[in-house]
PyMOL Python script that loads the backbone (N, CA, C, O; Angstrom):
from pymol import cmd

cmd.read_pdbstr("""\
ATOM      1  N   UNK A   1     -24.581  35.614  -8.024  1.00  0.00           N
ATOM      2  CA  UNK A   1     -24.421  34.541  -8.996  1.00  0.00           C
ATOM      3  C   UNK A   1     -22.932  33.724  -8.850  1.00  0.00           C
ATOM      4  O   UNK A   1     -22.810  32.572  -9.266  1.00  0.00           O
ATOM      5  N   UNK A   2     -22.086  34.290  -8.362  1.00  0.00           N
ATOM      6  CA  UNK A   2     -20.823  33.485  -8.377  1.00  0.00           C
ATOM      7  C   UNK A   2     -21.175  32.151  -7.465  1.00  0.00           C
ATOM      8  O   UNK A   2     -20.576  31.103  -7.706  1.00  0.00           O
ATOM      9  N   UNK A   3     -21.963  32.204  -6.626  1.00  0.00           N
ATOM     10  CA  UNK A   3     -22.102  31.345  -5.328  1.00  0.00           C
ATOM     11  C   UNK A   3     -22.347  29.722  -5.779  1.00  0.00           C
ATOM     12  O   UNK A   3     -22.034  28.664  -5.232  1.00  0.00           O
ATOM     13  N   UNK A   4     -23.112  30.067  -7.141  1.00  0.00           N
ATOM     14  CA  UNK A   4     -23.848  28.859  -7.572  1.00  0.00           C
ATOM     15  C   UNK A   4     -22.530  27.858  -8.119  1.00  0.00           C
ATOM     16  O   UNK A   4     -22.330  26.749  -7.624  1.00  0.00           O
ATOM     17  N   UNK A   5     -21.671  28.443  -9.224  1.00  0.00           N
ATOM     18  CA  UNK A   5     -20.289  27.671  -9.608  1.00  0.00           C
ATOM     19  C   UNK A   5     -19.592  27.162  -8.530  1.00  0.00           C
ATOM     20  O   UNK A   5     -19.239  25.986  -8.433  1.00  0.00           O
ATOM     21  N   UNK A   6     -19.432  27.845  -7.893  1.00  0.00           N
ATOM     22  CA  UNK A   6     -18.471  27.462  -6.242  1.00  0.00           C
ATOM     23  C   UNK A   6     -19.189  26.404  -5.508  1.00  0.00           C
ATOM     24  O   UNK A   6     -18.567  25.496  -4.956  1.00  0.00           O
ATOM     25  N   UNK A   7     -20.571  26.492  -5.478  1.00  0.00           N
ATOM     26  CA  UNK A   7     -21.531  25.294  -4.788  1.00  0.00           C
ATOM     27  C   UNK A   7     -21.612  24.173  -5.627  1.00  0.00           C
ATOM     28  O   UNK A   7     -21.842  23.076  -5.118  1.00  0.00           O
ATOM     29  N   UNK A   8     -21.434  24.304  -7.020  1.00  0.00           N
ATOM     30  CA  UNK A   8     -21.493  22.952  -7.634  1.00  0.00           C
ATOM     31  C   UNK A   8     -20.065  22.283  -7.571  1.00  0.00           C
ATOM     32  O   UNK A   8     -19.917  21.102  -7.256  1.00  0.00           O
ATOM     33  N   UNK A   9     -18.916  23.221  -7.931  1.00  0.00           N
ATOM     34  CA  UNK A   9     -17.814  22.633  -7.620  1.00  0.00           C
ATOM     35  C   UNK A   9     -17.683  21.792  -6.471  1.00  0.00           C
ATOM     36  O   UNK A   9     -17.243  20.657  -6.649  1.00  0.00           O
ATOM     37  N   UNK A  10     -18.060  22.249  -5.079  1.00  0.00           N
ATOM     38  CA  UNK A  10     -17.782  22.068  -3.701  1.00  0.00           C
ATOM     39  C   UNK A  10     -18.319  20.857  -3.650  1.00  0.00           C
ATOM     40  O   UNK A  10     -17.632  19.906  -3.279  1.00  0.00           O
ATOM     41  N   UNK A  11     -20.004  20.660  -4.119  1.00  0.00           N
ATOM     42  CA  UNK A  11     -20.500  19.363  -4.128  1.00  0.00           C
ATOM     43  C   UNK A  11     -20.119  18.504  -4.794  1.00  0.00           C
ATOM     44  O   UNK A  11     -20.300  17.388  -4.309  1.00  0.00           O
ATOM     45  N   UNK A  12     -19.512  18.548  -6.009  1.00  0.00           N
ATOM     46  CA  UNK A  12     -18.536  17.533  -6.887  1.00  0.00           C
ATOM     47  C   UNK A  12     -17.533  17.140  -6.115  1.00  0.00           C
ATOM     48  O   UNK A  12     -17.524  15.909  -6.084  1.00  0.00           O
ATOM     49  N   UNK A  13     -16.622  17.636  -5.432  1.00  0.00           N
ATOM     50  CA  UNK A  13     -15.343  17.517  -4.639  1.00  0.00           C
ATOM     51  C   UNK A  13     -15.626  16.471  -3.475  1.00  0.00           C
ATOM     52  O   UNK A  13     -14.916  15.509  -3.182  1.00  0.00           O
ATOM     53  N   UNK A  14     -16.961  16.914  -2.799  1.00  0.00           N
ATOM     54  CA  UNK A  14     -17.315  16.333  -1.839  1.00  0.00           C
ATOM     55  C   UNK A  14     -17.548  14.909  -2.228  1.00  0.00           C
ATOM     56  O   UNK A  14     -16.846  14.013  -1.758  1.00  0.00           O
ATOM     57  N   UNK A  15     -18.890  14.586  -3.405  1.00  0.00           N
ATOM     58  CA  UNK A  15     -19.046  13.607  -3.519  1.00  0.00           C
ATOM     59  C   UNK A  15     -17.903  12.850  -4.000  1.00  0.00           C
ATOM     60  O   UNK A  15     -17.892  11.721  -3.511  1.00  0.00           O
ATOM     61  N   UNK A  16     -16.848  13.105  -4.864  1.00  0.00           N
ATOM     62  CA  UNK A  16     -15.374  12.601  -4.988  1.00  0.00           C
ATOM     63  C   UNK A  16     -14.899  12.168  -3.719  1.00  0.00           C
ATOM     64  O   UNK A  16     -14.538  10.992  -3.687  1.00  0.00           O
ATOM     65  N   UNK A  17     -14.815  12.784  -2.729  1.00  0.00           N
ATOM     66  CA  UNK A  17     -14.223  12.858  -1.620  1.00  0.00           C
ATOM     67  C   UNK A  17     -14.852  11.375  -0.827  1.00  0.00           C
ATOM     68  O   UNK A  17     -14.195  10.389  -0.494  1.00  0.00           O
ATOM     69  N   UNK A  18     -16.213  11.591  -0.680  1.00  0.00           N
ATOM     70  CA  UNK A  18     -16.793  10.476   0.073  1.00  0.00           C
ATOM     71  C   UNK A  18     -16.835   9.537  -0.461  1.00  0.00           C
ATOM     72  O   UNK A  18     -17.094   8.593   0.285  1.00  0.00           O
ATOM     73  N   UNK A  19     -16.618   9.135  -2.086  1.00  0.00           N
ATOM     74  CA  UNK A  19     -16.496   7.847  -2.509  1.00  0.00           C
ATOM     75  C   UNK A  19     -15.048   7.261  -2.541  1.00  0.00           C
ATOM     76  O   UNK A  19     -14.752   6.085  -2.329  1.00  0.00           O
ATOM     77  N   UNK A  20     -14.226   8.250  -2.833  1.00  0.00           N
ATOM     78  CA  UNK A  20     -12.815   7.607  -2.269  1.00  0.00           C
ATOM     79  C   UNK A  20     -12.606   7.098  -0.836  1.00  0.00           C
ATOM     80  O   UNK A  20     -11.841   6.176  -0.552  1.00  0.00           O
ATOM     81  N   UNK A  21     -13.352   7.782   0.036  1.00  0.00           N
ATOM     82  CA  UNK A  21     -13.068   7.431   1.345  1.00  0.00           C
ATOM     83  C   UNK A  21     -14.054   5.850   1.850  1.00  0.00           C
ATOM     84  O   UNK A  21     -13.639   4.989   2.627  1.00  0.00           O
ATOM     85  N   UNK A  22     -15.134   5.854   1.278  1.00  0.00           N
ATOM     86  CA  UNK A  22     -15.866   4.344   1.183  1.00  0.00           C
ATOM     87  C   UNK A  22     -14.662   3.256   0.269  1.00  0.00           C
ATOM     88  O   UNK A  22     -14.034   2.305   0.734  1.00  0.00           O
ATOM     89  N   UNK A  23     -14.646   3.621  -0.677  1.00  0.00           N
ATOM     90  CA  UNK A  23     -13.763   2.445  -1.213  1.00  0.00           C
ATOM     91  C   UNK A  23     -12.555   2.078  -0.257  1.00  0.00           C
ATOM     92  O   UNK A  23     -12.310   0.917   0.072  1.00  0.00           O
ATOM     93  N   UNK A  24     -11.868   3.112   0.133  1.00  0.00           N
ATOM     94  CA  UNK A  24     -10.879   2.663   1.374  1.00  0.00           C
ATOM     95  C   UNK A  24     -11.208   1.908   2.496  1.00  0.00           C
ATOM     96  O   UNK A  24     -10.336   1.198   2.998  1.00  0.00           O
ATOM     97  N   UNK A  25     -12.138   1.941   2.889  1.00  0.00           N
ATOM     98  CA  UNK A  25     -12.653   1.437   4.193  1.00  0.00           C
ATOM     99  C   UNK A  25     -13.139   0.072   3.340  1.00  0.00           C
ATOM    100  O   UNK A  25     -12.543  -0.954   3.668  1.00  0.00           O
ATOM    101  N   UNK A  26     -14.047  -0.048   2.393  1.00  0.00           N
ATOM    102  CA  UNK A  26     -14.361  -1.104   1.650  1.00  0.00           C
ATOM    103  C   UNK A  26     -13.099  -2.263   1.510  1.00  0.00           C
ATOM    104  O   UNK A  26     -13.271  -3.416   1.908  1.00  0.00           O
ATOM    105  N   UNK A  27     -11.755  -1.788   0.866  1.00  0.00           N
ATOM    106  CA  UNK A  27     -10.682  -2.257   0.790  1.00  0.00           C
ATOM    107  C   UNK A  27      -9.949  -2.795   2.149  1.00  0.00           C
ATOM    108  O   UNK A  27      -9.376  -3.879   2.261  1.00  0.00           O
ATOM    109  N   UNK A  28     -10.053  -2.080   2.866  1.00  0.00           N
ATOM    110  CA  UNK A  28      -9.589  -2.489   4.112  1.00  0.00           C
ATOM    111  C   UNK A  28      -9.817  -3.159   5.239  1.00  0.00           C
ATOM    112  O   UNK A  28      -9.092  -3.365   6.213  1.00  0.00           O
ATOM    113  N   UNK A  29     -11.423  -3.623   4.878  1.00  0.00           N
ATOM    114  CA  UNK A  29     -12.050  -4.415   5.696  1.00  0.00           C
ATOM    115  C   UNK A  29     -12.410  -5.832   4.922  1.00  0.00           C
ATOM    116  O   UNK A  29     -13.122  -6.657   5.494  1.00  0.00           O
ATOM    117  N   UNK A  30     -11.983  -6.034   3.840  1.00  0.00           N
ATOM    118  CA  UNK A  30     -11.653  -7.257   2.506  1.00  0.00           C
ATOM    119  C   UNK A  30     -10.606  -7.818   2.739  1.00  0.00           C
ATOM    120  O   UNK A  30     -10.203  -8.282   1.672  1.00  0.00           O
ATOM    121  N   UNK A  31      -9.675  -8.127   3.840  1.00  0.00           N
ATOM    122  CA  UNK A  31      -8.810  -8.939   3.737  1.00  0.00           C
ATOM    123  C   UNK A  31      -8.408  -9.809   3.806  1.00  0.00           C
ATOM    124  O   UNK A  31      -7.360 -10.134   4.365  1.00  0.00           O
ATOM    125  N   UNK A  32      -9.477 -10.688   3.001  1.00  0.00           N
ATOM    126  CA  UNK A  32     -10.040 -11.907   3.477  1.00  0.00           C
ATOM    127  C   UNK A  32      -8.585 -13.295   2.481  1.00  0.00           C
ATOM    128  O   UNK A  32      -8.067 -13.158   1.373  1.00  0.00           O
ATOM    129  N   UNK A  33      -8.433 -14.230   3.322  1.00  0.00           N
ATOM    130  CA  UNK A  33      -7.076 -14.947   2.663  1.00  0.00           C
ATOM    131  C   UNK A  33      -5.708 -14.152   3.016  1.00  0.00           C
ATOM    132  O   UNK A  33      -5.632 -12.992   3.420  1.00  0.00           O
ATOM    133  N   UNK A  34      -4.961 -14.786   2.840  1.00  0.00           N
ATOM    134  CA  UNK A  34      -3.240 -14.418   3.302  1.00  0.00           C
ATOM    135  C   UNK A  34      -3.042 -12.844   2.452  1.00  0.00           C
ATOM    136  O   UNK A  34      -3.454 -12.754   1.295  1.00  0.00           O
ATOM    137  N   UNK A  35      -2.622 -12.084   2.890  1.00  0.00           N
ATOM    138  CA  UNK A  35      -2.198 -10.779   2.246  1.00  0.00           C
ATOM    139  C   UNK A  35      -0.715 -10.566   3.348  1.00  0.00           C
ATOM    140  O   UNK A  35      -0.501 -10.515   4.559  1.00  0.00           O
ATOM    141  N   UNK A  36       0.033 -10.495   2.135  1.00  0.00           N
ATOM    142  CA  UNK A  36       1.487  -9.942   2.327  1.00  0.00           C
ATOM    143  C   UNK A  36       1.787  -8.439   2.394  1.00  0.00           C
ATOM    144  O   UNK A  36       1.527  -7.973   1.285  1.00  0.00           O
ATOM    145  N   UNK A  37       2.196  -7.549   3.173  1.00  0.00           N
ATOM    146  CA  UNK A  37       2.617  -6.608   3.149  1.00  0.00           C
ATOM    147  C   UNK A  37       3.796  -6.350   3.685  1.00  0.00           C
ATOM    148  O   UNK A  37       4.019  -6.756   4.826  1.00  0.00           O
ATOM    149  N   UNK A  38       5.082  -5.404   2.747  1.00  0.00           N
ATOM    150  CA  UNK A  38       6.447  -5.160   3.393  1.00  0.00           C
ATOM    151  C   UNK A  38       6.396  -3.769   3.519  1.00  0.00           C
ATOM    152  O   UNK A  38       6.393  -3.075   2.502  1.00  0.00           O
ATOM    153  N   UNK A  39       6.342  -3.123   4.967  1.00  0.00           N
ATOM    154  CA  UNK A  39       5.903  -1.973   5.358  1.00  0.00           C
ATOM    155  C   UNK A  39       7.494  -0.708   4.583  1.00  0.00           C
ATOM    156  O   UNK A  39       7.496   0.466   4.212  1.00  0.00           O
ATOM    157  N   UNK A  40       8.690  -1.888   4.671  1.00  0.00           N
ATOM    158  CA  UNK A  40       9.740  -1.123   3.866  1.00  0.00           C
ATOM    159  C   UNK A  40      10.492  -1.998   2.431  1.00  0.00           C
ATOM    160  O   UNK A  40      11.485  -2.725   2.429  1.00  0.00           O
ATOM    161  N   UNK A  41       9.844  -1.709   1.605  1.00  0.00           N
ATOM    162  CA  UNK A  41      10.281  -2.560   0.558  1.00  0.00           C
ATOM    163  C   UNK A  41      11.667  -2.316   0.036  1.00  0.00           C
ATOM    164  O   UNK A  41      12.518  -3.195  -0.097  1.00  0.00           O
ATOM    165  N   UNK A  42      11.851  -0.757  -0.314  1.00  0.00           N
ATOM    166  CA  UNK A  42      13.148  -0.575  -0.820  1.00  0.00           C
ATOM    167  C   UNK A  42      14.168  -0.054   0.234  1.00  0.00           C
ATOM    168  O   UNK A  42      14.071   0.664   1.229  1.00  0.00           O
ATOM    169  N   UNK A  43      15.504  -0.910  -0.584  1.00  0.00           N
ATOM    170  CA  UNK A  43      16.725  -0.678   0.317  1.00  0.00           C
ATOM    171  C   UNK A  43      17.661  -0.236  -0.795  1.00  0.00           C
ATOM    172  O   UNK A  43      17.563  -0.340  -2.018  1.00  0.00           O
ATOM    173  N   UNK A  44      18.499   0.234  -0.096  1.00  0.00           N
ATOM    174  CA  UNK A  44      19.469   1.040  -0.590  1.00  0.00           C
ATOM    175  C   UNK A  44      20.731   1.126   0.079  1.00  0.00           C
ATOM    176  O   UNK A  44      20.812   1.827   1.088  1.00  0.00           O
ATOM    177  N   UNK A  45      22.043   0.305  -0.492  1.00  0.00           N
ATOM    178  CA  UNK A  45      22.758  -0.254   0.055  1.00  0.00           C
ATOM    179  C   UNK A  45      24.189   1.106  -0.290  1.00  0.00           C
ATOM    180  O   UNK A  45      24.089   1.948  -1.182  1.00  0.00           O
ATOM    181  N   UNK A  46      25.024   1.023   0.368  1.00  0.00           N
ATOM    182  CA  UNK A  46      25.961   1.915   0.408  1.00  0.00           C
ATOM    183  C   UNK A  46      26.900   1.172  -0.603  1.00  0.00           C
ATOM    184  O   UNK A  46      26.814  -0.043  -0.778  1.00  0.00           O
ATOM    185  N   UNK A  47      27.928   2.081  -1.352  1.00  0.00           N
ATOM    186  CA  UNK A  47      28.644   1.159  -2.248  1.00  0.00           C
ATOM    187  C   UNK A  47      29.698  -0.098  -1.412  1.00  0.00           C
ATOM    188  O   UNK A  47      30.231  -0.007  -0.306  1.00  0.00           O
ATOM    189  N   UNK A  48      29.745  -1.276  -2.430  1.00  0.00           N
ATOM    190  CA  UNK A  48      30.644  -2.043  -2.236  1.00  0.00           C
ATOM    191  C   UNK A  48      31.301  -2.900  -2.774  1.00  0.00           C
ATOM    192  O   UNK A  48      30.884  -3.672  -3.637  1.00  0.00           O
ATOM    193  N   UNK A  49      32.825  -2.839  -2.148  1.00  0.00           N
ATOM    194  CA  UNK A  49      33.764  -3.578  -3.016  1.00  0.00           C
ATOM    195  C   UNK A  49      33.066  -4.981  -3.561  1.00  0.00           C
ATOM    196  O   UNK A  49      32.316  -5.655  -2.856  1.00  0.00           O
ATOM    197  N   UNK A  50      33.450  -5.340  -5.014  1.00  0.00           N
ATOM    198  CA  UNK A  50      33.241  -6.513  -5.808  1.00  0.00           C
ATOM    199  C   UNK A  50      33.430  -7.427  -4.941  1.00  0.00           C
ATOM    200  O   UNK A  50      34.331  -7.309  -4.111  1.00  0.00           O
ATOM    201  N   UNK A  51      32.669  -8.437  -4.974  1.00  0.00           N
ATOM    202  CA  UNK A  51      33.033  -9.795  -4.669  1.00  0.00           C
ATOM    203  C   UNK A  51      32.683  -9.726  -2.898  1.00  0.00           C
ATOM    204  O   UNK A  51      32.846 -10.768  -2.262  1.00  0.00           O
ATOM    205  N   UNK A  52      32.333  -8.804  -2.361  1.00  0.00           N
ATOM    206  CA  UNK A  52      31.815  -8.572  -0.978  1.00  0.00           C
ATOM    207  C   UNK A  52      30.276  -9.232  -1.397  1.00  0.00           C
ATOM    208  O   UNK A  52      29.783  -9.389  -2.514  1.00  0.00           O
ATOM    209  N   UNK A  53      29.673  -9.584   0.098  1.00  0.00           N
ATOM    210  CA  UNK A  53      28.151  -9.563  -0.233  1.00  0.00           C
ATOM    211  C   UNK A  53      27.330  -8.524   0.783  1.00  0.00           C
ATOM    212  O   UNK A  53      27.794  -7.860   1.710  1.00  0.00           O
ATOM    213  N   UNK A  54      25.917  -8.607   0.288  1.00  0.00           N
ATOM    214  CA  UNK A  54      25.367  -7.510   1.226  1.00  0.00           C
ATOM    215  C   UNK A  54      24.004  -8.300   1.937  1.00  0.00           C
ATOM    216  O   UNK A  54      23.233  -8.989   1.269  1.00  0.00           O
ATOM    217  N   UNK A  55      23.874  -8.093   3.252  1.00  0.00           N
ATOM    218  CA  UNK A  55      22.816  -8.748   3.949  1.00  0.00           C
ATOM    219  C   UNK A  55      21.613  -7.689   4.353  1.00  0.00           C
ATOM    220  O   UNK A  55      21.949  -6.642   4.907  1.00  0.00           O
ATOM    221  N   UNK A  56      20.398  -7.910   4.119  1.00  0.00           N
ATOM    222  CA  UNK A  56      19.303  -6.896   4.426  1.00  0.00           C
ATOM    223  C   UNK A  56      18.309  -8.209   5.028  1.00  0.00           C
ATOM    224  O   UNK A  56      18.137  -9.359   4.622  1.00  0.00           O
ATOM    225  N   UNK A  57      17.856  -7.571   5.985  1.00  0.00           N
ATOM    226  CA  UNK A  57      16.243  -8.544   6.063  1.00  0.00           C
ATOM    227  C   UNK A  57      15.427  -7.562   5.977  1.00  0.00           C
ATOM    228  O   UNK A  57      15.670  -6.425   6.381  1.00  0.00           O
ATOM    229  N   UNK A  58      14.100  -8.033   5.290  1.00  0.00           N
ATOM    230  CA  UNK A  58      12.812  -7.355   5.225  1.00  0.00           C
ATOM    231  C   UNK A  58      12.195  -7.882   6.116  1.00  0.00           C
ATOM    232  O   UNK A  58      12.677  -8.888   6.639  1.00  0.00           O
ATOM    233  N   UNK A  59      10.951  -7.364   6.556  1.00  0.00           N
ATOM    234  CA  UNK A  59       9.969  -7.293   7.114  1.00  0.00           C
ATOM    235  C   UNK A  59       8.149  -8.084   6.382  1.00  0.00           C
ATOM    236  O   UNK A  59       7.203  -7.368   6.053  1.00  0.00           O
ATOM    237  N   UNK A  60       8.149  -9.039   6.338  1.00  0.00           N
ATOM    238  CA  UNK A  60       7.066  -8.739   5.887  1.00  0.00           C
ATOM    239  C   UNK A  60       5.416  -9.456   6.795  1.00  0.00           C
ATOM    240  O   UNK A  60       5.445 -10.487   7.467  1.00  0.00           O
ATOM    241  N   UNK A  61       4.554  -8.882   6.645  1.00  0.00           N
ATOM    242  CA  UNK A  61       3.712  -8.934   7.624  1.00  0.00           C
ATOM    243  C   UNK A  61       2.012  -9.086   6.976  1.00  0.00           C
ATOM    244  O   UNK A  61       1.328  -8.400   6.216  1.00  0.00           O
ATOM    245  N   UNK A  62       1.824 -10.231   7.658  1.00  0.00           N
ATOM    246  CA  UNK A  62       0.406 -11.089   7.324  1.00  0.00           C
ATOM    247  C   UNK A  62      -0.688 -10.210   7.634  1.00  0.00           C
ATOM    248  O   UNK A  62      -0.911 -10.132   8.842  1.00  0.00           O
ATOM    249  N   UNK A  63      -1.486  -9.477   6.837  1.00  0.00           N
ATOM    250  CA  UNK A  63      -2.644  -8.550   7.529  1.00  0.00           C
ATOM    251  C   UNK A  63      -3.969  -9.341   7.193  1.00  0.00           C
ATOM    252  O   UNK A  63      -5.013  -8.830   7.598  1.00  0.00           O
ATOM    253  N   UNK A  64      -4.053 -10.692   6.405  1.00  0.00           N
ATOM    254  CA  UNK A  64      -4.870 -11.039   6.170  1.00  0.00           C
ATOM    255  C   UNK A  64      -5.766 -11.980   6.961  1.00  0.00           C
ATOM    256  O   UNK A  64      -5.714 -11.571   8.121  1.00  0.00           O
ATOM    257  N   UNK A  65      -6.517 -12.983   6.900  1.00  0.00           N
ATOM    258  CA  UNK A  65      -7.561 -13.547   7.607  1.00  0.00           C
ATOM    259  C   UNK A  65      -6.677 -15.227   7.786  1.00  0.00           C
ATOM    260  O   UNK A  65      -6.904 -16.090   8.634  1.00  0.00           O
ATOM    261  N   UNK A  66      -5.983 -15.241   7.027  1.00  0.00           N
ATOM    262  CA  UNK A  66      -5.401 -16.847   6.921  1.00  0.00           C
ATOM    263  C   UNK A  66      -3.868 -16.907   7.007  1.00  0.00           C
ATOM    264  O   UNK A  66      -3.248 -15.848   7.107  1.00  0.00           O
ATOM    265  N   UNK A  67      -3.258 -18.015   6.975  1.00  0.00           N
ATOM    266  CA  UNK A  67      -1.810 -18.299   7.065  1.00  0.00           C
ATOM    267  C   UNK A  67      -1.450 -17.905   6.031  1.00  0.00           C
ATOM    268  O   UNK A  67      -2.116 -18.097   5.013  1.00  0.00           O
ATOM    269  N   UNK A  68      -0.223 -17.208   6.033  1.00  0.00           N
ATOM    270  CA  UNK A  68       0.441 -16.702   4.640  1.00  0.00           C
ATOM    271  C   UNK A  68       1.778 -17.835   4.933  1.00  0.00           C
ATOM    272  O   UNK A  68       2.536 -18.054   5.879  1.00  0.00           O
ATOM    273  N   UNK A  69       1.566 -18.437   3.450  1.00  0.00           N
ATOM    274  CA  UNK A  69       2.843 -19.392   3.226  1.00  0.00           C
ATOM    275  C   UNK A  69       3.773 -18.821   2.207  1.00  0.00           C
ATOM    276  O   UNK A  69       3.261 -18.403   1.168  1.00  0.00           O
ATOM    277  N   UNK A  70       5.021 -18.748   2.351  1.00  0.00           N
ATOM    278  CA  UNK A  70       5.995 -17.909   1.395  1.00  0.00           C
ATOM    279  C   UNK A  70       6.909 -19.474   0.651  1.00  0.00           C
ATOM    280  O   UNK A  70       7.686 -20.130   1.345  1.00  0.00           O
ATOM    281  N   UNK A  71       6.651 -19.769  -0.592  1.00  0.00           N
ATOM    282  CA  UNK A  71       6.999 -20.721  -1.034  1.00  0.00           C
ATOM    283  C   UNK A  71       8.180 -20.602  -1.836  1.00  0.00           C
ATOM    284  O   UNK A  71       8.717 -21.632  -2.243  1.00  0.00           O
ATOM    285  N   UNK A  72       8.665 -19.448  -2.124  1.00  0.00           N
ATOM    286  CA  UNK A  72       9.773 -18.853  -3.023  1.00  0.00           C
ATOM    287  C   UNK A  72       9.865 -17.185  -2.973  1.00  0.00           C
ATOM    288  O   UNK A  72       8.993 -16.319  -2.900  1.00  0.00           O
ATOM    289  N   UNK A  73      11.376 -17.130  -3.049  1.00  0.00           N
ATOM    290  CA  UNK A  73      11.510 -16.043  -3.118  1.00  0.00           C
ATOM    291  C   UNK A  73      12.645 -15.525  -3.667  1.00  0.00           C
ATOM    292  O   UNK A  73      13.745 -15.877  -3.239  1.00  0.00           O
ATOM    293  N   UNK A  74      12.494 -14.458  -4.868  1.00  0.00           N
ATOM    294  CA  UNK A  74      13.566 -14.306  -5.752  1.00  0.00           C
ATOM    295  C   UNK A  74      14.201 -12.749  -5.731  1.00  0.00           C
ATOM    296  O   UNK A  74      13.502 -11.869  -5.228  1.00  0.00           O
ATOM    297  N   UNK A  75      14.990 -12.543  -6.056  1.00  0.00           N
ATOM    298  CA  UNK A  75      15.504 -11.448  -5.846  1.00  0.00           C
ATOM    299  C   UNK A  75      15.177 -10.616  -7.078  1.00  0.00           C
ATOM    300  O   UNK A  75      14.534 -11.287  -7.885  1.00  0.00           O
ATOM    301  N   UNK A  76      15.396  -9.463  -7.453  1.00  0.00           N
ATOM    302  CA  UNK A  76      15.074  -8.268  -8.322  1.00  0.00           C
ATOM    303  C   UNK A  76      15.878  -7.799  -9.195  1.00  0.00           C
ATOM    304  O   UNK A  76      15.554  -6.822  -9.870  1.00  0.00           O
TER     305      UNK A  76
END
""", "prot")
cmd.dss("prot")
cmd.show_as("cartoon", "prot")
cmd.util.cbc("prot")
cmd.orient("prot")
């Protein structure tokens, strides 16, 4: 009798896993248009003396099917 609840829980977990995987596959194949991705979006600088500048470059990758046009950049 213990096997039946275990089997039901296992079956439920398997269905959830399959649905999750199929959703990820669908999302990864539907990259129509420009899609900007920043692999390392976070940057933490060392302490800086007031008045000095900090320079950091971010890599932006287009994983979409069309040209990515960046028209405006703002700091956060």
